[in-house]
mmCIF entry with sequence, helices, sheets and N, C-alpha, C, O atoms, coordinates in Angstrom:
data_MODEL
# 
_entry.id   MODEL 
# 
_entity.id                         1 
_entity.type                       polymer 
_entity.pdbx_number_of_molecules   1 
# 
_entity_poly.entity_id                      1 
_entity_poly.type                           'polypeptide(L)' 
_entity_poly.nstd_linkage                   no 
_entity_poly.nstd_monomer                   no 
_entity_poly.pdbx_seq_one_letter_code       MVKYWPNNKGIELNNAVVNLFYNTRKKLRYNLSNQTGYYLYIDILNN 
_entity_poly.pdbx_seq_one_letter_code_can   MVKYWPNNKGIELNNAVVNLFYNTRKKLRYNLSNQTGYYLYIDILNN 
_entity_poly.pdbx_strand_id                 A 
# 
loop_
_entity_poly_seq.entity_id 
_entity_poly_seq.num 
_entity_poly_seq.mon_id 
_entity_poly_seq.hetero 
1 1  MET n 
1 2  VAL n 
1 3  LYS n 
1 4  TYR n 
1 5  TRP n 
1 6  PRO n 
1 7  ASN n 
1 8  ASN n 
1 9  LYS n 
1 10 GLY n 
1 11 ILE n 
1 12 GLU n 
1 13 LEU n 
1 14 ASN n 
1 15 ASN n 
1 16 ALA n 
1 17 VAL n 
1 18 VAL n 
1 19 ASN n 
1 20 LEU n 
1 21 PHE n 
1 22 TYR n 
1 23 ASN n 
1 24 THR n 
1 25 ARG n 
1 26 LYS n 
1 27 LYS n 
1 28 LEU n 
1 29 ARG n 
1 30 TYR n 
1 31 ASN n 
1 32 LEU n 
1 33 SER n 
1 34 ASN n 
1 35 GLN n 
1 36 THR n 
1 37 GLY n 
1 38 TYR n 
1 39 TYR n 
1 40 LEU n 
1 41 TYR n 
1 42 ILE n 
1 43 ASP n 
1 44 ILE n 
1 45 LEU n 
1 46 ASN n 
1 47 ASN n 
# 
_struct_asym.id          A 
_struct_asym.entity_id   1 
# 
loop_
_struct_conf.conf_type_id 
_struct_conf.id 
_struct_conf.pdbx_PDB_helix_id 
_struct_conf.beg_label_comp_id 
_struct_conf.beg_label_asym_id 
_struct_conf.beg_label_seq_id 
_struct_conf.pdbx_beg_PDB_ins_code 
_struct_conf.end_label_comp_id 
_struct_conf.end_label_asym_id 
_struct_conf.end_label_seq_id 
_struct_conf.pdbx_end_PDB_ins_code 
_struct_conf.beg_auth_comp_id 
_struct_conf.beg_auth_asym_id 
_struct_conf.beg_auth_seq_id 
_struct_conf.end_auth_comp_id 
_struct_conf.end_auth_asym_id 
_struct_conf.end_auth_seq_id 
_struct_conf.pdbx_PDB_helix_class 
_struct_conf.details 
_struct_conf.pdbx_PDB_helix_length 
HELX_P HELX_P1 AA1 ILE A 11 ? TYR A 30 ? ILE A 11 TYR A 30 1 ? 20 
HELX_P HELX_P2 AA2 ASP A 43 ? LEU A 45 ? ASP A 43 LEU A 45 5 ? 3  
# 
_struct_conf_type.id          HELX_P 
_struct_conf_type.criteria    ? 
_struct_conf_type.reference   ? 
# 
loop_
_atom_site.group_PDB 
_atom_site.id 
_atom_site.type_symbol 
_atom_site.label_atom_id 
_atom_site.label_alt_id 
_atom_site.label_comp_id 
_atom_site.label_asym_id 
_atom_site.label_entity_id 
_atom_site.label_seq_id 
_atom_site.pdbx_PDB_ins_code 
_atom_site.Cartn_x 
_atom_site.Cartn_y 
_atom_site.Cartn_z 
_atom_site.occupancy 
_atom_site.B_iso_or_equiv 
_atom_site.pdbx_formal_charge 
_atom_site.auth_seq_id 
_atom_site.auth_comp_id 
_atom_site.auth_asym_id 
_atom_site.auth_atom_id 
_atom_site.pdbx_PDB_model_num 
ATOM 1   N N  . MET A 1 1  ? 0.800  -1.184 0.017   1.00 0.00 ? 1  MET A N  1 
ATOM 2   C CA . MET A 1 1  ? -0.009 0.000  0.003   1.00 0.00 ? 1  MET A CA 1 
ATOM 3   C C  . MET A 1 1  ? 0.857  1.272  0.015   1.00 0.00 ? 1  MET A C  1 
ATOM 4   O O  . MET A 1 1  ? 1.755  1.395  0.848   1.00 0.00 ? 1  MET A O  1 
ATOM 5   N N  . VAL A 1 2  ? 0.612  2.159  -0.844  1.00 0.00 ? 2  VAL A N  1 
ATOM 6   C CA . VAL A 1 2  ? 1.316  3.413  -0.941  1.00 0.00 ? 2  VAL A CA 1 
ATOM 7   C C  . VAL A 1 2  ? 0.795  4.436  0.010   1.00 0.00 ? 2  VAL A C  1 
ATOM 8   O O  . VAL A 1 2  ? -0.413 4.664  0.070   1.00 0.00 ? 2  VAL A O  1 
ATOM 9   N N  . LYS A 1 3  ? 1.670  5.066  0.762   1.00 0.00 ? 3  LYS A N  1 
ATOM 10  C CA . LYS A 1 3  ? 1.214  6.126  1.697   1.00 0.00 ? 3  LYS A CA 1 
ATOM 11  C C  . LYS A 1 3  ? 1.415  7.429  1.121   1.00 0.00 ? 3  LYS A C  1 
ATOM 12  O O  . LYS A 1 3  ? 2.562  7.839  0.945   1.00 0.00 ? 3  LYS A O  1 
ATOM 13  N N  . TYR A 1 4  ? 0.296  8.199  0.776   1.00 0.00 ? 4  TYR A N  1 
ATOM 14  C CA . TYR A 1 4  ? 0.360  9.380  0.082   1.00 0.00 ? 4  TYR A CA 1 
ATOM 15  C C  . TYR A 1 4  ? 0.415  10.552 1.031   1.00 0.00 ? 4  TYR A C  1 
ATOM 16  O O  . TYR A 1 4  ? 0.990  11.580 0.672   1.00 0.00 ? 4  TYR A O  1 
ATOM 17  N N  . TRP A 1 5  ? -0.175 10.458 2.281   1.00 0.00 ? 5  TRP A N  1 
ATOM 18  C CA . TRP A 1 5  ? -0.339 11.617 3.148   1.00 0.00 ? 5  TRP A CA 1 
ATOM 19  C C  . TRP A 1 5  ? -0.407 11.056 4.565   1.00 0.00 ? 5  TRP A C  1 
ATOM 20  O O  . TRP A 1 5  ? -1.010 10.009 4.802   1.00 0.00 ? 5  TRP A O  1 
ATOM 21  N N  . PRO A 1 6  ? 0.225  11.773 5.510   1.00 0.00 ? 6  PRO A N  1 
ATOM 22  C CA . PRO A 1 6  ? 0.113  11.304 6.968   1.00 0.00 ? 6  PRO A CA 1 
ATOM 23  C C  . PRO A 1 6  ? -1.304 11.380 7.453   1.00 0.00 ? 6  PRO A C  1 
ATOM 24  O O  . PRO A 1 6  ? -2.035 12.265 7.007   1.00 0.00 ? 6  PRO A O  1 
ATOM 25  N N  . ASN A 1 7  ? -1.761 10.479 8.372   1.00 0.00 ? 7  ASN A N  1 
ATOM 26  C CA . ASN A 1 7  ? -3.006 10.520 8.864   1.00 0.00 ? 7  ASN A CA 1 
ATOM 27  C C  . ASN A 1 7  ? -3.194 11.197 10.223  1.00 0.00 ? 7  ASN A C  1 
ATOM 28  O O  . ASN A 1 7  ? -4.325 11.515 10.591  1.00 0.00 ? 7  ASN A O  1 
ATOM 29  N N  . ASN A 1 8  ? -2.153 11.418 10.951  1.00 0.00 ? 8  ASN A N  1 
ATOM 30  C CA . ASN A 1 8  ? -2.192 11.944 12.275  1.00 0.00 ? 8  ASN A CA 1 
ATOM 31  C C  . ASN A 1 8  ? -1.618 13.364 12.275  1.00 0.00 ? 8  ASN A C  1 
ATOM 32  O O  . ASN A 1 8  ? -0.883 13.748 11.365  1.00 0.00 ? 8  ASN A O  1 
ATOM 33  N N  . LYS A 1 9  ? -1.974 14.155 13.338  1.00 0.00 ? 9  LYS A N  1 
ATOM 34  C CA . LYS A 1 9  ? -1.371 15.496 13.574  1.00 0.00 ? 9  LYS A CA 1 
ATOM 35  C C  . LYS A 1 9  ? 0.010  15.202 14.122  1.00 0.00 ? 9  LYS A C  1 
ATOM 36  O O  . LYS A 1 9  ? 0.313  14.165 14.712  1.00 0.00 ? 9  LYS A O  1 
ATOM 37  N N  . GLY A 1 10 ? 0.834  16.243 13.863  1.00 0.00 ? 10 GLY A N  1 
ATOM 38  C CA . GLY A 1 10 ? 2.148  16.154 14.452  1.00 0.00 ? 10 GLY A CA 1 
ATOM 39  C C  . GLY A 1 10 ? 3.243  16.613 13.481  1.00 0.00 ? 10 GLY A C  1 
ATOM 40  O O  . GLY A 1 10 ? 2.968  17.269 12.476  1.00 0.00 ? 10 GLY A O  1 
ATOM 41  N N  . ILE A 1 11 ? 4.468  16.260 13.801  1.00 0.00 ? 11 ILE A N  1 
ATOM 42  C CA . ILE A 1 11 ? 5.616  16.690 12.933  1.00 0.00 ? 11 ILE A CA 1 
ATOM 43  C C  . ILE A 1 11 ? 5.626  16.084 11.631  1.00 0.00 ? 11 ILE A C  1 
ATOM 44  O O  . ILE A 1 11 ? 6.088  16.722 10.685  1.00 0.00 ? 11 ILE A O  1 
ATOM 45  N N  . GLU A 1 12 ? 5.135  14.840 11.463  1.00 0.00 ? 12 GLU A N  1 
ATOM 46  C CA . GLU A 1 12 ? 5.124  14.249 10.153  1.00 0.00 ? 12 GLU A CA 1 
ATOM 47  C C  . GLU A 1 12 ? 4.165  14.989 9.202   1.00 0.00 ? 12 GLU A C  1 
ATOM 48  O O  . GLU A 1 12 ? 4.518  15.225 8.046   1.00 0.00 ? 12 GLU A O  1 
ATOM 49  N N  . LEU A 1 13 ? 3.050  15.331 9.633   1.00 0.00 ? 13 LEU A N  1 
ATOM 50  C CA . LEU A 1 13 ? 2.066  16.126 8.796   1.00 0.00 ? 13 LEU A CA 1 
ATOM 51  C C  . LEU A 1 13 ? 2.643  17.534 8.576   1.00 0.00 ? 13 LEU A C  1 
ATOM 52  O O  . LEU A 1 13 ? 2.541  18.054 7.465   1.00 0.00 ? 13 LEU A O  1 
ATOM 53  N N  . ASN A 1 14 ? 3.222  18.143 9.558   1.00 0.00 ? 14 ASN A N  1 
ATOM 54  C CA . ASN A 1 14 ? 3.813  19.437 9.301   1.00 0.00 ? 14 ASN A CA 1 
ATOM 55  C C  . ASN A 1 14 ? 4.935  19.445 8.236   1.00 0.00 ? 14 ASN A C  1 
ATOM 56  O O  . ASN A 1 14 ? 5.027  20.364 7.422   1.00 0.00 ? 14 ASN A O  1 
ATOM 57  N N  . ASN A 1 15 ? 5.767  18.418 8.267   1.00 0.00 ? 15 ASN A N  1 
ATOM 58  C CA . ASN A 1 15 ? 6.839  18.222 7.369   1.00 0.00 ? 15 ASN A CA 1 
ATOM 59  C C  . ASN A 1 15 ? 6.261  17.988 5.978   1.00 0.00 ? 15 ASN A C  1 
ATOM 60  O O  . ASN A 1 15 ? 6.799  18.511 5.002   1.00 0.00 ? 15 ASN A O  1 
ATOM 61  N N  . ALA A 1 16 ? 5.141  17.186 5.853   1.00 0.00 ? 16 ALA A N  1 
ATOM 62  C CA . ALA A 1 16 ? 4.634  16.908 4.546   1.00 0.00 ? 16 ALA A CA 1 
ATOM 63  C C  . ALA A 1 16 ? 4.071  18.263 3.925   1.00 0.00 ? 16 ALA A C  1 
ATOM 64  O O  . ALA A 1 16 ? 4.213  18.501 2.725   1.00 0.00 ? 16 ALA A O  1 
ATOM 65  N N  . VAL A 1 17 ? 3.455  19.101 4.752   1.00 0.00 ? 17 VAL A N  1 
ATOM 66  C CA . VAL A 1 17 ? 2.909  20.344 4.225   1.00 0.00 ? 17 VAL A CA 1 
ATOM 67  C C  . VAL A 1 17 ? 4.009  21.269 3.750   1.00 0.00 ? 17 VAL A C  1 
ATOM 68  O O  . VAL A 1 17 ? 3.917  21.896 2.695   1.00 0.00 ? 17 VAL A O  1 
ATOM 69  N N  . VAL A 1 18 ? 5.071  21.335 4.576   1.00 0.00 ? 18 VAL A N  1 
ATOM 70  C CA . VAL A 1 18 ? 6.271  22.175 4.194   1.00 0.00 ? 18 VAL A CA 1 
ATOM 71  C C  . VAL A 1 18 ? 6.827  21.672 2.814   1.00 0.00 ? 18 VAL A C  1 
ATOM 72  O O  . VAL A 1 18 ? 7.092  22.443 1.891   1.00 0.00 ? 18 VAL A O  1 
ATOM 73  N N  . ASN A 1 19 ? 6.976  20.344 2.756   1.00 0.00 ? 19 ASN A N  1 
ATOM 74  C CA . ASN A 1 19 ? 7.490  19.716 1.463   1.00 0.00 ? 19 ASN A CA 1 
ATOM 75  C C  . ASN A 1 19 ? 6.533  20.099 0.266   1.00 0.00 ? 19 ASN A C  1 
ATOM 76  O O  . ASN A 1 19 ? 6.987  20.401 -0.838  1.00 0.00 ? 19 ASN A O  1 
ATOM 77  N N  . LEU A 1 20 ? 5.291  20.072 0.526   1.00 0.00 ? 20 LEU A N  1 
ATOM 78  C CA . LEU A 1 20 ? 4.343  20.395 -0.587  1.00 0.00 ? 20 LEU A CA 1 
ATOM 79  C C  . LEU A 1 20 ? 4.540  21.816 -0.976  1.00 0.00 ? 20 LEU A C  1 
ATOM 80  O O  . LEU A 1 20 ? 4.622  22.070 -2.178  1.00 0.00 ? 20 LEU A O  1 
ATOM 81  N N  . PHE A 1 21 ? 4.626  22.766 -0.106  1.00 0.00 ? 21 PHE A N  1 
ATOM 82  C CA . PHE A 1 21 ? 4.802  24.172 -0.435  1.00 0.00 ? 21 PHE A CA 1 
ATOM 83  C C  . PHE A 1 21 ? 6.170  24.414 -1.000  1.00 0.00 ? 21 PHE A C  1 
ATOM 84  O O  . PHE A 1 21 ? 6.291  25.212 -1.929  1.00 0.00 ? 21 PHE A O  1 
ATOM 85  N N  . TYR A 1 22 ? 7.192  23.794 -0.517  1.00 0.00 ? 22 TYR A N  1 
ATOM 86  C CA . TYR A 1 22 ? 8.526  23.927 -1.022  1.00 0.00 ? 22 TYR A CA 1 
ATOM 87  C C  . TYR A 1 22 ? 8.525  23.460 -2.507  1.00 0.00 ? 22 TYR A C  1 
ATOM 88  O O  . TYR A 1 22 ? 9.013  24.179 -3.379  1.00 0.00 ? 22 TYR A O  1 
ATOM 89  N N  . ASN A 1 23 ? 7.997  22.299 -2.774  1.00 0.00 ? 23 ASN A N  1 
ATOM 90  C CA . ASN A 1 23 ? 8.058  21.755 -4.157  1.00 0.00 ? 23 ASN A CA 1 
ATOM 91  C C  . ASN A 1 23 ? 7.181  22.617 -5.113  1.00 0.00 ? 23 ASN A C  1 
ATOM 92  O O  . ASN A 1 23 ? 7.507  22.778 -6.289  1.00 0.00 ? 23 ASN A O  1 
ATOM 93  N N  . THR A 1 24 ? 6.091  23.149 -4.588  1.00 0.00 ? 24 THR A N  1 
ATOM 94  C CA . THR A 1 24 ? 5.293  24.112 -5.419  1.00 0.00 ? 24 THR A CA 1 
ATOM 95  C C  . THR A 1 24 ? 6.053  25.404 -5.720  1.00 0.00 ? 24 THR A C  1 
ATOM 96  O O  . THR A 1 24 ? 6.029  25.904 -6.844  1.00 0.00 ? 24 THR A O  1 
ATOM 97  N N  . ARG A 1 25 ? 6.678  25.896 -4.774  1.00 0.00 ? 25 ARG A N  1 
ATOM 98  C CA . ARG A 1 25 ? 7.490  27.124 -4.944  1.00 0.00 ? 25 ARG A CA 1 
ATOM 99  C C  . ARG A 1 25 ? 8.649  26.942 -5.913  1.00 0.00 ? 25 ARG A C  1 
ATOM 100 O O  . ARG A 1 25 ? 8.955  27.814 -6.725  1.00 0.00 ? 25 ARG A O  1 
ATOM 101 N N  . LYS A 1 26 ? 9.281  25.782 -5.800  1.00 0.00 ? 26 LYS A N  1 
ATOM 102 C CA . LYS A 1 26 ? 10.372 25.439 -6.757  1.00 0.00 ? 26 LYS A CA 1 
ATOM 103 C C  . LYS A 1 26 ? 9.882  25.274 -8.077  1.00 0.00 ? 26 LYS A C  1 
ATOM 104 O O  . LYS A 1 26 ? 10.536 25.728 -9.016  1.00 0.00 ? 26 LYS A O  1 
ATOM 105 N N  . LYS A 1 27 ? 8.673  24.606 -8.286  1.00 0.00 ? 27 LYS A N  1 
ATOM 106 C CA . LYS A 1 27 ? 8.126  24.497 -9.600  1.00 0.00 ? 27 LYS A CA 1 
ATOM 107 C C  . LYS A 1 27 ? 7.762  25.843 -10.238 1.00 0.00 ? 27 LYS A C  1 
ATOM 108 O O  . LYS A 1 27 ? 7.998  26.056 -11.428 1.00 0.00 ? 27 LYS A O  1 
ATOM 109 N N  . LEU A 1 28 ? 7.212  26.708 -9.473  1.00 0.00 ? 28 LEU A N  1 
ATOM 110 C CA . LEU A 1 28 ? 6.828  28.075 -9.997  1.00 0.00 ? 28 LEU A CA 1 
ATOM 111 C C  . LEU A 1 28 ? 8.065  28.895 -10.287 1.00 0.00 ? 28 LEU A C  1 
ATOM 112 O O  . LEU A 1 28 ? 8.101  29.653 -11.256 1.00 0.00 ? 28 LEU A O  1 
ATOM 113 N N  . ARG A 1 29 ? 9.086  28.745 -9.446  1.00 0.00 ? 29 ARG A N  1 
ATOM 114 C CA . ARG A 1 29 ? 10.229 29.597 -9.629  1.00 0.00 ? 29 ARG A CA 1 
ATOM 115 C C  . ARG A 1 29 ? 11.023 29.155 -10.859 1.00 0.00 ? 29 ARG A C  1 
ATOM 116 O O  . ARG A 1 29 ? 11.383 29.985 -11.693 1.00 0.00 ? 29 ARG A O  1 
ATOM 117 N N  . TYR A 1 30 ? 11.287 27.913 -10.972 1.00 0.00 ? 30 TYR A N  1 
ATOM 118 C CA . TYR A 1 30 ? 12.123 27.343 -12.070 1.00 0.00 ? 30 TYR A CA 1 
ATOM 119 C C  . TYR A 1 30 ? 11.343 26.889 -13.297 1.00 0.00 ? 30 TYR A C  1 
ATOM 120 O O  . TYR A 1 30 ? 11.932 26.409 -14.266 1.00 0.00 ? 30 TYR A O  1 
ATOM 121 N N  . ASN A 1 31 ? 10.002 27.042 -13.261 1.00 0.00 ? 31 ASN A N  1 
ATOM 122 C CA . ASN A 1 31 ? 9.131  26.673 -14.340 1.00 0.00 ? 31 ASN A CA 1 
ATOM 123 C C  . ASN A 1 31 ? 9.363  25.222 -14.753 1.00 0.00 ? 31 ASN A C  1 
ATOM 124 O O  . ASN A 1 31 ? 9.513  24.894 -15.930 1.00 0.00 ? 31 ASN A O  1 
ATOM 125 N N  . LEU A 1 32 ? 9.385  24.364 -13.721 1.00 0.00 ? 32 LEU A N  1 
ATOM 126 C CA . LEU A 1 32 ? 9.586  22.929 -13.992 1.00 0.00 ? 32 LEU A CA 1 
ATOM 127 C C  . LEU A 1 32 ? 8.345  22.329 -14.443 1.00 0.00 ? 32 LEU A C  1 
ATOM 128 O O  . LEU A 1 32 ? 7.262  22.733 -14.019 1.00 0.00 ? 32 LEU A O  1 
ATOM 129 N N  . SER A 1 33 ? 8.455  21.315 -15.342 1.00 0.00 ? 33 SER A N  1 
ATOM 130 C CA . SER A 1 33 ? 7.249  20.573 -15.805 1.00 0.00 ? 33 SER A CA 1 
ATOM 131 C C  . SER A 1 33 ? 7.499  19.081 -15.635 1.00 0.00 ? 33 SER A C  1 
ATOM 132 O O  . SER A 1 33 ? 8.649  18.648 -15.568 1.00 0.00 ? 33 SER A O  1 
ATOM 133 N N  . ASN A 1 34 ? 6.442  18.303 -15.567 1.00 0.00 ? 34 ASN A N  1 
ATOM 134 C CA . ASN A 1 34 ? 6.533  16.877 -15.386 1.00 0.00 ? 34 ASN A CA 1 
ATOM 135 C C  . ASN A 1 34 ? 6.807  16.257 -16.703 1.00 0.00 ? 34 ASN A C  1 
ATOM 136 O O  . ASN A 1 34 ? 6.001  16.330 -17.631 1.00 0.00 ? 34 ASN A O  1 
ATOM 137 N N  . GLN A 1 35 ? 7.973  15.633 -16.784 1.00 0.00 ? 35 GLN A N  1 
ATOM 138 C CA . GLN A 1 35 ? 8.430  14.986 -18.025 1.00 0.00 ? 35 GLN A CA 1 
ATOM 139 C C  . GLN A 1 35 ? 8.093  13.546 -18.101 1.00 0.00 ? 35 GLN A C  1 
ATOM 140 O O  . GLN A 1 35 ? 8.458  12.873 -19.065 1.00 0.00 ? 35 GLN A O  1 
ATOM 141 N N  . THR A 1 36 ? 7.398  13.038 -17.103 1.00 0.00 ? 36 THR A N  1 
ATOM 142 C CA . THR A 1 36 ? 7.072  11.527 -17.059 1.00 0.00 ? 36 THR A CA 1 
ATOM 143 C C  . THR A 1 36 ? 5.689  11.353 -17.418 1.00 0.00 ? 36 THR A C  1 
ATOM 144 O O  . THR A 1 36 ? 4.956  12.335 -17.531 1.00 0.00 ? 36 THR A O  1 
ATOM 145 N N  . GLY A 1 37 ? 5.260  10.135 -17.614 1.00 0.00 ? 37 GLY A N  1 
ATOM 146 C CA . GLY A 1 37 ? 3.880  9.729  -17.852 1.00 0.00 ? 37 GLY A CA 1 
ATOM 147 C C  . GLY A 1 37 ? 3.000  9.591  -16.648 1.00 0.00 ? 37 GLY A C  1 
ATOM 148 O O  . GLY A 1 37 ? 1.852  9.161  -16.755 1.00 0.00 ? 37 GLY A O  1 
ATOM 149 N N  . TYR A 1 38 ? 3.542  9.960  -15.465 1.00 0.00 ? 38 TYR A N  1 
ATOM 150 C CA . TYR A 1 38 ? 2.741  9.887  -14.202 1.00 0.00 ? 38 TYR A CA 1 
ATOM 151 C C  . TYR A 1 38 ? 2.290  11.237 -13.772 1.00 0.00 ? 38 TYR A C  1 
ATOM 152 O O  . TYR A 1 38 ? 2.976  12.234 -13.995 1.00 0.00 ? 38 TYR A O  1 
ATOM 153 N N  . TYR A 1 39 ? 1.109  11.283 -13.140 1.00 0.00 ? 39 TYR A N  1 
ATOM 154 C CA . TYR A 1 39 ? 0.615  12.509 -12.649 1.00 0.00 ? 39 TYR A CA 1 
ATOM 155 C C  . TYR A 1 39 ? 1.196  12.750 -11.274 1.00 0.00 ? 39 TYR A C  1 
ATOM 156 O O  . TYR A 1 39 ? 1.297  11.818 -10.476 1.00 0.00 ? 39 TYR A O  1 
ATOM 157 N N  . LEU A 1 40 ? 1.569  13.945 -10.987 1.00 0.00 ? 40 LEU A N  1 
ATOM 158 C CA . LEU A 1 40 ? 2.172  14.323 -9.684  1.00 0.00 ? 40 LEU A CA 1 
ATOM 159 C C  . LEU A 1 40 ? 1.194  15.246 -8.939  1.00 0.00 ? 40 LEU A C  1 
ATOM 160 O O  . LEU A 1 40 ? 0.327  15.840 -9.581  1.00 0.00 ? 40 LEU A O  1 
ATOM 161 N N  . TYR A 1 41 ? 1.298  15.383 -7.661  1.00 0.00 ? 41 TYR A N  1 
ATOM 162 C CA . TYR A 1 41 ? 0.426  16.204 -6.886  1.00 0.00 ? 41 TYR A CA 1 
ATOM 163 C C  . TYR A 1 41 ? 0.576  17.729 -7.264  1.00 0.00 ? 41 TYR A C  1 
ATOM 164 O O  . TYR A 1 41 ? -0.322 18.520 -6.972  1.00 0.00 ? 41 TYR A O  1 
ATOM 165 N N  . ILE A 1 42 ? 1.690  18.121 -7.901  1.00 0.00 ? 42 ILE A N  1 
ATOM 166 C CA . ILE A 1 42 ? 1.940  19.477 -8.321  1.00 0.00 ? 42 ILE A CA 1 
ATOM 167 C C  . ILE A 1 42 ? 1.631  19.693 -9.755  1.00 0.00 ? 42 ILE A C  1 
ATOM 168 O O  . ILE A 1 42 ? 1.960  20.775 -10.243 1.00 0.00 ? 42 ILE A O  1 
ATOM 169 N N  . ASP A 1 43 ? 1.042  18.804 -10.493 1.00 0.00 ? 43 ASP A N  1 
ATOM 170 C CA . ASP A 1 43 ? 0.706  18.977 -11.847 1.00 0.00 ? 43 ASP A CA 1 
ATOM 171 C C  . ASP A 1 43 ? -0.472 19.864 -12.046 1.00 0.00 ? 43 ASP A C  1 
ATOM 172 O O  . ASP A 1 43 ? -0.726 20.267 -13.181 1.00 0.00 ? 43 ASP A O  1 
ATOM 173 N N  . ILE A 1 44 ? -1.241 20.212 -10.987 1.00 0.00 ? 44 ILE A N  1 
ATOM 174 C CA . ILE A 1 44 ? -2.299 21.155 -11.118 1.00 0.00 ? 44 ILE A CA 1 
ATOM 175 C C  . ILE A 1 44 ? -1.799 22.514 -11.513 1.00 0.00 ? 44 ILE A C  1 
ATOM 176 O O  . ILE A 1 44 ? -2.570 23.356 -11.973 1.00 0.00 ? 44 ILE A O  1 
ATOM 177 N N  . LEU A 1 45 ? -0.493 22.743 -11.337 1.00 0.00 ? 45 LEU A N  1 
ATOM 178 C CA . LEU A 1 45 ? 0.089  24.043 -11.635 1.00 0.00 ? 45 LEU A CA 1 
ATOM 179 C C  . LEU A 1 45 ? 0.631  24.143 -13.041 1.00 0.00 ? 45 LEU A C  1 
ATOM 180 O O  . LEU A 1 45 ? 1.199  25.164 -13.427 1.00 0.00 ? 45 LEU A O  1 
ATOM 181 N N  . ASN A 1 46 ? 0.455  23.081 -13.809 1.00 0.00 ? 46 ASN A N  1 
ATOM 182 C CA . ASN A 1 46 ? 1.004  23.014 -15.189 1.00 0.00 ? 46 ASN A CA 1 
ATOM 183 C C  . ASN A 1 46 ? 0.551  24.227 -15.972 1.00 0.00 ? 46 ASN A C  1 
ATOM 184 O O  . ASN A 1 46 ? -0.606 24.641 -15.905 1.00 0.00 ? 46 ASN A O  1 
ATOM 185 N N  . ASN A 1 47 ? 1.491  24.788 -16.715 1.00 0.00 ? 47 ASN A N  1 
ATOM 186 C CA . ASN A 1 47 ? 1.050  25.959 -17.550 1.00 0.00 ? 47 ASN A CA 1 
ATOM 187 C C  . ASN A 1 47 ? 0.213  25.565 -18.742 1.00 0.00 ? 47 ASN A C  1 
ATOM 188 O O  . ASN A 1 47 ? -0.214 26.427 -19.509 1.00 0.00 ? 47 ASN A O  1 
# 
């Protein structure tokens, strides 16, 4: 089973949120795009 998101409050959830915002900021700053055939959680920001 693949774990996509933490289920409990705490440092694990906080770190997941920080990583989400960091990756989103990096994608917007460097105009990165998904070059694979898989959908990623930040693909909603595709141009």
